[in-house]
C-alpha positions in Angstrom: -21.5 7.5 27.9 -19.7 10.5 26.0 -18.4 10.4 22.8 -14.5 10.1 23.6 -15.4 7.1 25.9 -17.3 5.4 23.1 -14.8 6.0 20.8 -12.0 4.5 22.9 -14.2 1.2 23.7 -14.7 0.9 19.7 -10.7 1.2 19.4 -10.4 -1.3 22.0 -13.0 -3.9 20.5 -11.1 -3.4 17.3 -7.7 -4.0 18.9 -9.0 -7.3 20.5 -10.7 -8.8 17.6 -7.5 -8.4 15.4 -5.8 -10.4 18.1 -8.1 -13.3 18.1 -10.6 -12.6 20.9 -14.2 -13.2 20.9 -16.2 -10.5 22.2 -18.9 -11.7 24.6 -20.3 -8.5 26.2 -20.0 -4.9 26.4 -20.7 -2.6 29.2 -22.0 -5.4 31.3 -23.5 -4.3 34.3 -24.0 -6.4 37.3 -25.8 -6.3 40.9 -26.8 -8.3 43.7 -30.1 -10.1 43.6 -32.7 -7.2 44.0 -30.0 -4.7 44.7 -28.9 -1.6 42.8 -26.3 -1.5 40.1 -22.8 -1.9 41.6 -20.6 -2.0 38.6 -20.1 -2.4 34.9 -17.5 -4.0 32.8 -16.5 -2.4 29.7 -15.6 -5.5 27.6 -15.8 -9.1 28.0 -13.8 -11.5 25.7 -12.6 -14.9 25.2 -9.4 -15.9 23.9 -7.6 -19.1 23.9 -9.9 -20.6 26.5 -9.4 -17.6 28.8 -12.0 -14.8 29.8 -11.0 -11.5 29.8 -12.4 -8.4 31.8 -11.4 -5.2 30.2 -11.6 -1.8 31.5 -11.1 1.1 28.9 -9.6 4.4 29.8 -9.6 6.9 27.3 -7.8 10.2 27.4 -8.6 13.4 25.5 -4.9 14.1 24.4 -1.9 12.0 23.9 0.5 12.5 26.6 3.6 11.1 28.3 1.9 9.8 31.1 3.0 6.5 32.9 0.5 3.7 32.8 0.7 3.6 36.8 -0.4 7.4 37.1 -3.5 6.6 35.0 -4.6 3.3 36.6 -4.9 3.6 40.6 -6.3 0.8 42.7 
């Protein structure tokens, strides 16, 4: 992971902790049994009995970009 991505995750973790989230895992990789890695979840938290799976996107520059343009299905 590059410095900007790591820094973005650190900011996200601080943000979540300040709001009462318990950090359960970071950069959690998963795969099917005996298979290759198929994905990663940046941050997993628990808050008020609910699990949260967080994907962090960090931009190099602050821009006036609509949320929908950064996150695409």
